[in-house]
C-alpha positions as CSV (number, residue, x, y, z in Angstrom):
1,M,114.2,36.1,139.2
2,R,115.8,34.7,136.1
3,K,115.0,31.1,135.0
4,L,117.3,28.2,134.7
5,T,116.3,26.1,131.6
6,Y,117.7,22.7,130.9
7,F,117.5,22.7,127.1
8,I,118.5,19.2,126.1
9,A,118.4,16.6,123.3
10,C,117.5,13.0,124.1
11,S,116.5,9.7,122.7
12,L,112.9,8.3,123.2
13,D,114.2,6.4,126.1
14,G,115.6,9.4,127.9
15,F,119.3,9.2,127.1
16,I,121.3,12.3,126.1
17,G,124.0,10.2,124.6
18,D,125.4,6.7,124.5
19,V,127.3,5.2,127.4
20,N,130.3,7.4,126.5
21,G,128.1,10.5,126.2
22,D,128.3,10.6,122.3
23,A,125.0,12.1,121.0
24,S,126.0,12.0,117.3
25,A,123.2,9.5,116.5
26,M,120.8,12.4,117.0
27,Y,122.5,14.8,114.5
28,P,120.7,13.5,111.4
29,F,117.4,14.7,112.8
30,V,118.5,18.3,112.8
31,D,117.0,19.0,109.4
32,E,115.8,22.2,107.6
33,E,112.5,22.4,109.5
34,F,114.1,21.9,112.9
35,L,116.9,24.4,112.1
36,E,114.2,27.0,111.3
37,F,112.6,26.3,114.7
38,L,116.0,26.8,116.4
39,K,116.7,30.0,114.4
40,T,113.3,31.4,115.3
41,E,113.0,30.3,118.9
42,Y,116.4,29.4,120.3
43,P,119.2,30.9,118.2
44,E,121.6,31.3,121.1
45,T,121.6,27.5,121.8
46,A,123.7,26.9,118.6
47,F,127.4,26.4,119.1
48,T,129.3,29.5,118.0
49,P,131.0,28.0,115.0
50,G,127.6,26.5,114.0
51,R,125.9,29.8,114.4
52,R,128.4,31.3,111.9
53,S,127.9,28.5,109.3
54,L,124.1,28.6,109.7
55,G,123.8,32.4,109.4
56,F,122.6,32.7,113.0
57,D,125.5,35.1,113.9
58,D,123.5,38.3,113.5
59,L,120.5,37.0,115.5
60,P,120.0,38.5,118.9
61,N,119.8,36.2,122.0
62,K,116.1,35.6,122.5
63,R,115.9,33.6,125.7
64,F,119.3,33.3,127.3
65,D,122.4,35.4,128.0
66,T,124.2,32.9,130.2
67,L,125.3,29.3,129.8
68,I,126.3,26.6,132.2
69,Q,127.7,23.3,131.1
70,G,129.7,20.4,132.6
71,R,133.3,19.5,132.0
72,A,132.5,16.6,129.6
73,S,130.3,18.9,127.4
74,Y,133.0,21.5,127.4
75,D,135.7,18.9,126.5
76,E,133.8,18.2,123.3
77,A,134.5,21.8,122.2
78,L,138.1,21.7,123.4
79,K,138.6,18.6,121.2
80,Q,137.7,20.7,118.2
81,G,140.0,23.5,119.3
82,V,137.2,25.8,120.4
83,T,137.8,27.3,123.8
84,S,134.6,29.5,123.9
85,P,131.9,27.4,122.3
86,Y,129.1,29.9,123.2
87,A,131.0,33.1,122.7
88,H,127.7,35.0,122.3
89,L,126.8,34.1,125.9
90,R,128.4,34.4,129.3
91,E,129.9,31.0,129.8
92,Y,130.4,28.9,132.9
93,V,131.9,25.4,133.1
94,A,131.2,23.3,136.2
95,S,134.4,21.4,136.9
96,R,136.4,20.5,140.0
97,T,139.3,19.3,137.8
98,L,139.8,21.8,135.0
99,G,141.7,24.3,137.0
100,E,142.4,27.4,135.0
101,S,140.1,28.4,132.2
102,P,141.7,28.2,128.7
103,D,139.6,31.3,127.6
104,P,138.9,34.6,129.2
105,N,135.2,34.3,128.2
106,V,134.8,31.0,130.2
107,E,134.6,31.0,133.9
108,I,135.2,27.8,135.9
109,I,132.8,27.0,138.8
110,A,134.9,24.6,140.9
111,D,132.9,24.9,144.2
112,D,129.3,25.6,145.2
113,L,127.6,25.2,141.8
114,V,124.2,25.6,143.4
115,G,125.3,28.8,145.1
116,K,126.6,30.2,141.9
117,V,123.4,29.4,140.0
118,R,121.3,31.0,142.7
119,E,123.5,34.1,142.4
120,L,123.0,34.1,138.6
121,K,119.3,33.6,138.9
122,A,119.0,36.6,141.3
123,E,120.6,39.0,138.8
124,E,118.5,41.6,137.0
125,G,117.6,40.9,133.5
126,E,114.9,39.4,131.2
127,L,117.0,36.7,129.6
128,G,117.6,33.4,131.4
129,I,120.3,30.8,131.9
130,Y,120.8,27.9,129.5
131,L,121.9,24.6,131.1
132,C,123.2,22.6,128.2
133,G,124.6,19.6,129.9
134,G,125.6,17.2,131.1
135,A,123.9,14.7,133.2
136,Q,125.9,15.2,136.4
137,V,125.5,19.0,136.4
138,A,121.8,18.6,135.6
139,G,121.5,16.2,138.5
140,A,123.3,18.6,140.9
141,L,121.0,21.4,139.8
142,L,117.7,19.6,139.7
143,D,116.2,21.6,142.5
144,E,117.2,24.9,140.7
145,I,115.8,24.0,137.2
146,D,112.7,26.1,136.5
147,E,112.1,24.9,132.9
148,L,112.8,21.8,130.8
149,V,112.9,22.0,127.0
150,I,113.4,18.4,125.8
151,K,114.1,17.7,122.2
152,S,113.2,14.0,121.8
153,Y,114.6,12.4,118.6
154,P,112.9,9.2,117.3
155,I,115.7,6.8,118.2
156,V,116.2,4.4,121.1
157,Y,119.7,3.9,122.7
158,G,118.7,1.1,125.0
159,T,121.4,2.3,127.5
160,G,123.4,5.4,127.8
161,M,123.8,8.7,129.6
162,P,120.6,9.7,131.4
163,M,119.2,13.2,131.4
164,F,119.9,13.5,135.1
165,G,122.9,11.9,136.8
166,S,121.6,12.0,140.3
167,D,120.1,10.0,143.1
168,F,116.4,9.2,142.8
169,A,114.3,12.3,143.5
170,V,110.7,12.6,142.3
171,T,110.4,16.1,140.9
172,E,107.2,17.3,139.2
173,F,106.9,19.5,136.1
174,T,103.9,20.8,134.2
175,L,103.6,20.4,130.5
176,D,103.4,23.8,128.8
177,E,103.8,23.1,125.1
178,V,104.5,20.3,122.6
179,R,105.8,20.8,119.1
180,A,106.1,18.0,116.6
181,F,108.3,18.0,113.4
182,G,107.9,16.0,110.2
183,N,111.0,13.9,110.9
184,G,109.5,12.5,114.2
185,T,111.3,14.9,116.5
186,V,109.2,16.3,119.3
187,V,110.0,19.3,121.5
188,R,108.3,19.4,124.9
189,T,108.5,22.4,127.2
190,Y,107.7,21.9,130.9
191,S,107.6,24.4,133.9
192,R,108.6,23.3,137.4
193,K,105.6,22.7,139.5
194,R,106.1,24.6,142.7
């Protein structure tokens, strides 16, 4: 069974962006040390245009071969004229309103997101599924998430978009690893406690 990993950036107070979902306040913390970590451990999580400019393009996918994101996350790429933001992965966008996909590499999941994720998890293969956002999709898939990789940046929003846009549901995870960076960023990896 393949793992679904929610690999997400957040503030110290658990927000993945401001009230409008803008996460640009976290960008300055992606420094040389952190980029080396991404290049070594999670190269496939870089946006395709970013992979090219950073020299990640020739790197093989280490952990994921499939990506799921929400409509709002996908819209950020579309605003930049990018219709396949993770062209090095199989891309799925969860959206009831998008209709037709603007790119043949991007499949729209309009109904039964949980069923589709279970189908993807049941596929053969060693690489997993990267859930990159947003909050509503993560909330809908909370019961399916096997691993959390939380990149906490040393900022506080005070209010904003939570990591999980869902009803209250206590869900327990076990801490597997913590990695700290010189700029104050901390990456915590958790496994679902079953």
